[in-house]
TORDO-404620 format. One record per residue: residue in three letters; x, y, z of N, C-alpha, C in turn. Coordinates in steps of 0.001 Angstrom, whole numbers, padded with zeros to 6 digits, always signed. Layout:
N
ALAXYZXYZXYZ ...
***
This chain:
187
UNK-208076-015528+054544-208406-014459+055036-207419-014186+055216 UNK-206999-013192+054271-206260-012023+053767-206770-010931+054210 UNK-207014-010317+054709-207986-009319+055421-207253-008839+056528 UNK-206487-009244+057644-205505-009003+058454-204658-008302+058293 UNK-204324-006842+058855-202818-005976+058232-202672-006411+059858 UNK-201187-006400+060323-200549-005916+061266-200657-004891+062213 UNK-200774-003970+061780-200536-002628+061975-201667-002364+062941 UNK-203155-002953+061893-204521-002686+062814-204576-003740+063693 UNK-203929-004823+063643-203758-005856+064483-203464-006181+066045 UNK-204051-006919+066881-203846-007049+068100-203777-008612+068719 UNK-202918-008847+068982-202795-010544+069793-202986-010207+070835 UNK-203829-010392+071616-204291-011118+073217-204619-011900+073339 UNK-203735-012068+074213-203392-013512+075136-204197-013691+076570 UNK-204970-014202+077412-205978-014005+078818-205100-014888+079635 UNK-204378-014867+080502-204699-015696+081973-203310-016614+081763 UNK-202047-016437+080608-201227-017449+080582-200264-016685+082330 UNK-200647-017490+082725-199864-017215+083841-199934-018648+084858 UNK-198656-018123+085889-198197-019988+086120-199490-020267+087448 UNK-200086-018641+087894-201418-019637+088931-202790-020065+087964 UNK-202868-019748+086770-204295-020539+085881-203257-021730+085656 UNK-202565-021222+084498-201678-022401+083515-201435-024664+084303 UNK-201316-024034+085508-200914-024893+086526-202164-026403+086642 UNK-203334-025628+087079-204717-026511+086293-204678-027222+085096 UNK-205394-028692+085226-205480-028977+083884-206471-028905+083171 UNK-206042-028398+081828-206957-027538+080771-207287-028760+079740 UNK-208642-028677+079245-208910-029809+078361-209525-028604+076903 UNK-210028-028828+075389-209571-029509+075186-208130-030017+074761 UNK-207334-028407+075204-205992-028024+074619-204837-028178+075906 UNK-203994-028976+076611-203442-029171+077417-202434-027482+077723 UNK-201989-027227+078788-201391-025663+078903-200334-025590+077664 UNK-198867-026257+077406-198601-026412+077150-198647-026519+075180 UNK-199736-026798+074887-199965-026660+073568-200502-025340+073379 UNK-201574-024543+074828-201413-023251+074594-200735-022788+074728 UNK-199285-022644+075346-198448-021317+075482-197320-021661+074090 UNK-197694-022692+073982-196840-023086+072341-197309-021676+071240 UNK-198514-022737+071577-199784-021922+070114-199476-020733+070342 UNK-199735-019803+071839-199584-018275+071241-197777-017548+071403 UNK-196841-018423+071089-195939-018360+071829-195886-018155+069921 UNK-196225-018989+068833-196244-018773+067726-197147-017983+067270 UNK-197869-016983+067923-198790-016363+067434-197515-014677+067888 UNK-197690-014986+068517-197480-013824+069029-195499-013167+068348 UNK-195034-014175+068295-193864-014086+067118-194117-013597+066110 UNK-194473-014089+065274-194690-013622+064081-195279-013170+063648 UNK-197068-012515+064832-197456-011551+064503-196483-010060+064636 UNK-195728-010642+065337-195203-009243+066586-193620-008723+065491 UNK-193627-010105+064556-192269-009413+063509-193784-008170+062621 UNK-194290-008973+062185-195237-008529+061494-195346-006917+061105 UNK-195813-006585+062999-195585-005693+063088-196847-005156+063914 UNK-197743-006201+064139-199203-006166+065491-198848-005776+066415 UNK-199414-005161+067550-199411-005617+069110-199611-006076+069341 UNK-198840-006336+070149-199235-007546+071158-199527-007454+072940 UNK-200300-008284+073375-200534-007968+074979-201035-009235+075761 UNK-200335-009415+076922-201072-010645+076918-201349-010026+078686 UNK-202603-010236+079046-203614-010108+080047-203364-011130+081459 UNK-203147-010749+082312-202922-011608+083427-204177-011304+084859 UNK-204905-012174+085782-204761-011716+086573-204514-011584+088024 UNK-205146-010685+088667-204687-010119+090361-205368-010929+091060 UNK-204168-012615+091236-205309-013911+092139-205043-013403+093066 UNK-206023-013036+094199-206729-013137+094766-207077-011632+095251 UNK-206861-010885+094311-207798-009544+094307-209275-009583+093505 UNK-208710-010799+092556-210739-011026+091499-212159-010651+092814 UNK-212742-009818+092407-214023-008933+092749-215120-010454+093241 UNK-215190-011070+094706-216583-011726+094770-217922-011477+094781 UNK-218389-012308+094590-220127-012190+094796-221071-013418+095371 UNK-221867-012678+095815-222598-014117+096093-223586-014732+095125 UNK-223572-015883+095277-223119-017154+093928-223408-018245+094938 UNK-224122-018990+093814-224889-020364+094719-223453-021063+094508 UNK-222851-021292+093646-221669-022413+093440-220475-021718+093373 UNK-219832-021181+094775-218707-020472+094772-217618-021190+094381 UNK-216461-020518+093485-215660-021625+093318-214440-021667+093943 UNK-213583-022968+094571-212866-023409+095323-211282-022017+094885 UNK-211020-021537+096168-209773-020330+096038-208739-020575+097175 UNK-207820-021207+096998-206669-021028+097716-206620-019496+098776 UNK-206088-020159+100275-206440-018959+101003-204499-017377+100061 UNK-203597-018452+099954-202642-017313+099069-202063-018725+098132 UNK-201488-017643+097244-201138-018266+096058-199274-017840+095687 UNK-198735-018991+095213-197150-019198+095389-197098-017527+094444 UNK-195582-017082+095078-195110-015970+094162-195293-015379+093525 UNK-194718-016443+091968-195199-016046+090930-197065-016714+090253 UNK-197934-017141+091070-198447-016858+090520-199398-016458+089267 UNK-199174-014788+090050-199671-014073+088711-198405-013312+087660 UNK-197089-014364+087926-196530-013804+086359-196997-014307+085093 UNK-196813-014632+083749-197156-014683+082650-195854-015712+082385 UNK-196570-016743+081750-195097-017684+082318-194438-017819+080494 UNK-192885-017925+080706-191874-017337+080082-191897-018636+078995 UNK-192459-019443+078442-192768-020166+077913-193702-019633+076298 UNK-194394-018641+077024-195336-017293+076199-194811-016577+075391 UNK-193956-016282+075412-192904-015475+074406-193272-013845+074526 UNK-193677-013438+075530-193480-012302+075997-192124-011592+076291 UNK-192615-009999+075462-191190-010161+075113-191036-008322+075470 UNK-190028-007195+075645-189904-006546+075294-190515-005843+074767 UNK-191696-004487+074802-192398-004119+074522-193560-004113+073818 UNK-193693-005394+074854-195332-006374+074832-195920-005557+075577 UNK-197233-005337+075869-197656-004831+076969-198495-005702+077993 UNK-198845-005587+079171-199006-006422+079872-200062-006009+080759 UNK-201495-005387+080904-202400-005013+081364-202887-006494+082187 UNK-202973-006307+083851-203844-006658+084804-205174-006525+084933 UNK-205494-007125+085473-207385-007681+085760-207436-007726+087011 UNK-209004-007378+087423-210130-007809+088724-210838-008193+088693 UNK-211053-008698+087255-212232-009360+086496-212055-010694+085829 UNK-213204-010748+085417-213312-012755+084481-212405-011722+083633 UNK-213035-009924+083070-212200-009704+081297-211630-008855+081825 UNK-210967-008317+080689-209683-007849+080279-210080-006496+080242 UNK-210994-006066+080184-211197-004475+078755-212176-003843+080852 UNK-212716-004355+081687-213809-003744+082896-212017-003185+083425 UNK-212096-002003+083639-211576-001422+084708-209746-001243+084614 UNK-209528-001606+083281-208617-001939+082879-207684-000212+081542 UNK-206758-001123+081449-206346-000066+080136-206513-000255+078775 UNK-206776-001582+078454-207115-002397+077231-207649-001903+076184 UNK-208451-001351+076736-208891-000528+075729-208688+001254+075508 UNK-207482+002177+075953-207173+002707+075489-205633+002125+075107 UNK-204950+001151+075247-204057+000531+074543-203975+000124+073013 UNK-205469-000542+072727-205893-000496+071313-206174+000435+071045 UNK-207065+001089+070602-207115+002832+070536-206231+002924+070093 UNK-205333+003628+070690-204568+004546+070669-202957+003784+069659 UNK-203273+002742+069547-202831+002397+068510-203566+001467+066628 UNK-205013+002714+066651-205604+002427+066047-206209+000949+065497 UNK-205935-000031+066959-206126-001161+066630-207799-001357+066573 UNK-207748-002707+064918-209798-002487+064715-210142-003891+064486 UNK-208567-005055+064816-208951-006477+065022-208527-006710+066344 UNK-208588-008415+066923-208573-008498+068060-208078-009587+067727 UNK-206644-010620+067533-206708-012013+067425-206679-012719+069022 UNK-207377-012773+069665-207722-013540+071033-207279-014978+071430 UNK-206704-015339+071988-206656-016577+072952-206186-016423+074685 UNK-205837-017384+075196-206170-018539+076488-206407-018785+076948 UNK-206917-018867+078758-207690-019451+079199-208330-018132+080010 UNK-209633-019157+080445-210078-020044+079644-211039-019895+079461 UNK-211172-020651+078290-212303-020194+077087-213065-019378+077150 UNK-214105-020586+078410-215435-020082+078940-215660-019134+079876 UNK-214478-017862+080274-214496-017439+081418-213460-016265+081051 UNK-212211-015917+081318-211347-014745+080998-211894-014657+079105 UNK-211915-015447+078030-211652-015522+077109-212779-015052+076637 UNK-213950-015325+076534-214845-015284+076718-215344-014224+076622 UNK-215143-013362+078262-215928-011928+079106-215215-011171+078100 UNK-213736-011609+077571-213069-010707+076841-213811-010147+075592 UNK-214433-011405+074980-214147-011157+073890-215921-010663+073126 UNK-216668-010843+074138-217674-009898+074747-218027-008392+074653 UNK-217108-008477+075483-216806-006880+076153-216469-005987+074156 UNK-215172-006248+073746-214184-006495+072488-215767-005853+070937 UNK-216320-007382+071372-217336-007034+070124-218068-005950+070800 UNK-218868-005109+071966-219958-004690+072301-218476-003000+072088 UNK-217580-003163+072289-216473-002203+072185-216187-001922+070281 UNK-216903-002724+069621-216358-002712+068385-215759-002864+067848 UNK-215306-003850+068479-213784-004291+067764-214154-005716+066740 UNK-212805-006214+065493-213510-007091+065416-212467-008431+065897 UNK-213081-009414+066288-212320-010567+066959-212158-012022+065481 UNK-210830-012208+066137-210843-013690+065463-210327-014046+066684 UNK-210467-015481+066675-210467-016565+068059-209570-017378+067521 UNK-208654-017995+068334-207304-018758+067637-207640-020011+068672 UNK-208153-020752+067995-208918-021900+068701-208269-023164+069670 UNK-206694-023075+069093-205576-024206+069462-204750-022567+070573 UNK-205130-022157+070387-204271-021363+071161-205143-020737+072682 UNK-206090-021572+073006-207648-021421+074084-207897-022802+074644 UNK-207976-022722+075771-208254-023597+076164-209093-023442+077672 UNK-209828-024775+079044-210253-024592+079720-210475-025235+080341 UNK-211513-025487+080992-211440-027198+082742-212083-028021+081953 UNK-213016-028104+080605-213601-028760+080135-214120-029036+078726 UNK-213363-029862+078030-213667-029746+076418-215163-029260+075982 UNK-216244-030214+076297-217617-029483+076495-217957-028181+077044 UNK-217071-027409+077928-216527-025655+077965-216804-025245+076360 UNK-215689-025966+076207-214547-025258+075172-215331-025530+073997 UNK-215976-026220+073317-216638-026174+072572-217443-026278+071718 UNK-218636-026032+073116-219411-024329+073281-219722-023941+072966 UNK-218305-022601+073444-218300-021603+073125-217946-021309+071672 UNK-216951-022240+071081-216339-022145+069547-217251-022860+068864 UNK-218078-023587+069288-219093-023725+067894-220499-023018+068161 UNK-220470-022623+069243-222128-021560+069267-222279-019669+069499 UNK-221171-019968+070838-220650-018274+071340-219775-017792+070146 UNK-218709-018287+070063-217568-017601+069041-217863-017257+067497 UNK-219258-018128+067162-218859-017615+065535-219801-016546+065387 UNK-220739-016364+066184-221943-015625+066080-221074-013669+066155 UNK-219812-013554+067183-219214-012897+067324-217686-012425+066554 UNK-217007-013072+066173-216339-013236+065179-215826-014524+064717 UNK-214884-014303+063826-214345-015634+062731-213347-016600+063923 UNK-213574-018131+063492-212833-018828+064649-211620-019352+063445 UNK-209998-019758+063963-209806-020678+063388-208419-020302+064430 UNK-207423-021379+063198-206528-021833+064564-204871-021057+064284 UNK-204127-021828+064707-202690-021214+064677-202151-020861+063232 UNK-202065-022061+062984-201623-022515+061274-202774-021602+060715 UNK-203661-021623+060487-204210-020586+060027-203805-018882+060370 UNK-204197-018248+060890-203658-017310+061617-202382-016453+061410 UNK-201377-017697+061228-199839-017813+061002-199863-017567+058972 UNK-200413-018117+058781-200582-017928+057434-201022-016969+056065 UNK-201940-016543+057658-202682-015266+056876-202316-013771+057223 UNK-200502-014042+057570-199371-012536+057638-199651-011961+056368 UNK-199603-011160+056131-198637-010728+054670-197390-010904+053929 UNK-197674-011722+053500-196161-011641+052868-195060-011286+052756 
***
């Protein structure tokens, strides 16, 4: 995968925040996802890529009438929406706040990427089959090439993660490990 150019690539990480990562994740635990995300952002930032962290405004997500509503607490701790420091966010990185599952709807994400000439998104975060997949579908529809960082992504069950990575994501983009994405950086 030598065709990734840092100046036209963005690393976009979904919901690496206290209120999300406090849950038990599978197949990759939170610490593993955060560590790989930090490795990716440090290397790609140094090479000139755009880095975007996306957080969800917990408590502000629009809800719908559904057959199986998700349990939601009445209140969240004060730091619930803060990106974990271990995720590697630095001055100069972008922070996008979403109020839906996907990072493109009603946010400035597309504008940030287009103004910087971004053509490829390296995508990771939590949850694989919710925020990451919804963001990927929109990115695909908007014409971005997508590379999924499999081991910098996780969800609530290994089966949900596996289905997305084996059945859905290969039809929308390329699936790679953190090590493969680091090796893809130009020398």
